[in-house]
C-alpha positions in Angstrom: -3.5 34.1 -6.0 -2.7 33.1 -9.2 -0.5 30.4 -8.0 -3.2 29.1 -6.1 -5.7 28.5 -9.0 -2.8 27.1 -10.8 -2.5 24.3 -8.4 -6.4 23.8 -8.1 -6.4 23.1 -11.9 -3.4 20.7 -11.7 -4.6 18.9 -8.9 -8.2 18.1 -10.5 -6.3 17.5 -13.8 -4.4 14.6 -11.7 -7.6 13.7 -10.4 -9.0 13.6 -13.6 -6.3 11.5 -14.8 -6.4 9.2 -12.2 -10.1 8.4 -12.5 -9.0 7.7 -16.4 -6.2 5.1 -15.2 -8.7 3.5 -13.0 -11.7 3.1 -15.7 -8.8 2.1 -18.6 -7.7 -0.7 -16.1 -11.3 -2.0 -15.8 -12.2 -2.1 -18.9 -9.0 -3.5 -19.8 -9.0 -6.2 -17.1 -12.9 -7.0 -18.1 -11.6 -7.0 -21.9 -8.8 -9.5 -21.3 -11.3 -11.7 -19.3 -13.9 -11.9 -22.2 -11.1 -13.0 -24.5 -9.5 -15.3 -22.1 -12.9 -16.8 -22.0 -14.0 -16.9 -25.5 -10.8 -18.3 -26.1 -10.4 -21.4 -23.4 -14.1 -22.0 -22.8 -15.6 -21.6 -26.3 -14.7 -21.4 -29.5 -18.3 -21.3 -31.2 -19.5 -17.7 -31.8 -22.8 -18.9 -31.5 -22.6 -21.0 -28.1 -20.1 -18.1 -26.8 -23.5 -15.6 -27.8 -25.8 -17.9 -25.9 -23.8 -18.3 -23.1 -23.5 -14.6 -22.2 -27.3 -13.8 -23.4 -28.4 -16.3 -20.4 -27.1 -14.4 -17.7 -29.5 -13.9 -15.3 -29.6 -10.3 -13.4 -28.6 -11.5 -10.4 -25.6 -12.9 -11.6 -24.7 -10.0 -13.3 -25.5 -7.9 -10.0 -22.9 -10.4 -8.2 -20.1 -9.3 -11.1 -20.6 -6.0 -10.6 -20.5 -6.3 -6.5 -17.6 -8.7 -6.9 -15.2 -6.5 -9.0 -16.6 -3.1 -7.9 -15.4 -4.2 -4.3 -12.3 -5.1 -5.7 -11.6 -2.0 -7.9 -13.9 1.0 -6.5 -14.3 -0.1 -2.8 -10.4 0.5 -2.3 -10.9 4.1 -4.1 -13.9 4.9 -2.0 -11.9 3.7 1.3 -9.1 5.8 0.1 -10.4 9.0 -0.1 -12.5 8.7 2.9 -9.7 7.4 5.4 -6.4 8.6 3.7 -7.3 12.0 1.6 -4.1 13.3 0.9 -2.8 10.1 -0.4 -5.8 9.0 -1.4 -4.0 8.3 -5.1 -0.8 5.9 -3.7 -3.7 4.2 -1.4 -5.7 3.6 -3.7 -3.4 2.0 -6.1 -2.0 0.2 -3.7 -5.1 -1.1 -2.3 -6.3 -1.9 -5.9 -3.2 -3.7 -6.6 -4.0 -6.6 -3.7 -5.7 -7.8 -7.1 -2.3 -9.9 -7.7 -3.3 -11.7 -4.5 -5.4 -13.5 -7.2 -2.2 -15.2 -8.8 -2.3 -18.2 -6.5 -5.3 -19.0 -8.4 -3.0 -20.5 -11.0 -1.9 -23.3 -8.9 -5.3 -24.2 -8.8 -6.4 -27.8 -11.1 -8.8 -26.5 -12.9 -7.4 -22.9 -12.9 -11.2 -21.6 -13.1 -13.8 -23.2 -11.8 -17.3 -21.1 -11.3 -18.5 -23.1 -8.0 -15.5 -23.2 -6.1 -15.1 -20.8 -3.4 -11.7 -19.0 -3.4 -11.3 -18.7 0.5 -9.5 -21.4 2.4 -8.7 -23.2 -1.1 -6.4 -21.0 -2.3 -3.3 -20.6 -0.3 -3.1 -16.9 -0.4 -6.9 -16.9 0.9 -6.3 -19.3 3.7 -6.5 -19.2 7.1 -2.8 -18.4 8.0 -2.7 -16.2 5.1 -5.6 -14.1 6.1 -4.0 -14.0 9.7 -1.1 -12.6 8.2 -2.8 -10.0 6.3 -4.8 -9.1 9.9 -1.2 -8.4 11.8 0.3 -6.2 9.1 -2.5 -4.0 10.1 -0.2 -3.2 13.3 2.6 -2.5 11.6 3.2 1.0 12.0 3.5 2.2 8.1 0.4 3.9 6.6 1.6 1.9 3.6 1.5 -1.5 4.7 -1.1 -0.8 6.6 -2.9 0.0 3.0 -2.1 -3.4 1.6 -3.1 -5.0 4.7 -6.5 -3.1 4.4 -6.9 -4.3 0.4 -6.3 -7.5 1.3 -8.3 -8.0 4.1 -10.9 -6.3 1.9 -10.4 -8.9 -1.0 -10.9 -11.5 1.5 -14.1 -10.2 2.6 -15.5 -9.7 -1.5 -14.3 -13.2 -1.9 -16.2 -14.5 0.9 -19.2 -12.3 0.2 -18.9 -14.2 -3.7 -19.1 -17.8 -2.1 -21.8 -16.9 0.4 -23.5 -15.7 -3.2 -23.1 -19.1 -4.5 
């Protein structure tokens, strides 16, 4: 009986640790995004303040839906569909954000009016076809990566429709 309560407490602390890592990752990413935008797009702090203060409510909703789709939705999917290995699956699905490295090949690297779907090589129809075929690989982790990549494409496409 004592052994059972110890494993439950250990599992609870691991769950809390996992949540803290996710939250710190999101905060770190948003901090880097803010620093990048302030260094490269606006050197005047008053202009920077005016730019961020003029964001409309719908822009904020789009921002939260977009990054929530990239970082929170994989956690929910992993928890529902892969309950026994949800942490590993959630991390794998979140790591598919690295598919956005293909944005570095574009000129300019960031264009708020550009839809990434069909534009960047890893967001193209052949790439999305390969991600769909990966669903049929008989390996749970490969399927999780495929789900993460397809979810990423879906979130980016919804973002394009929002424009």
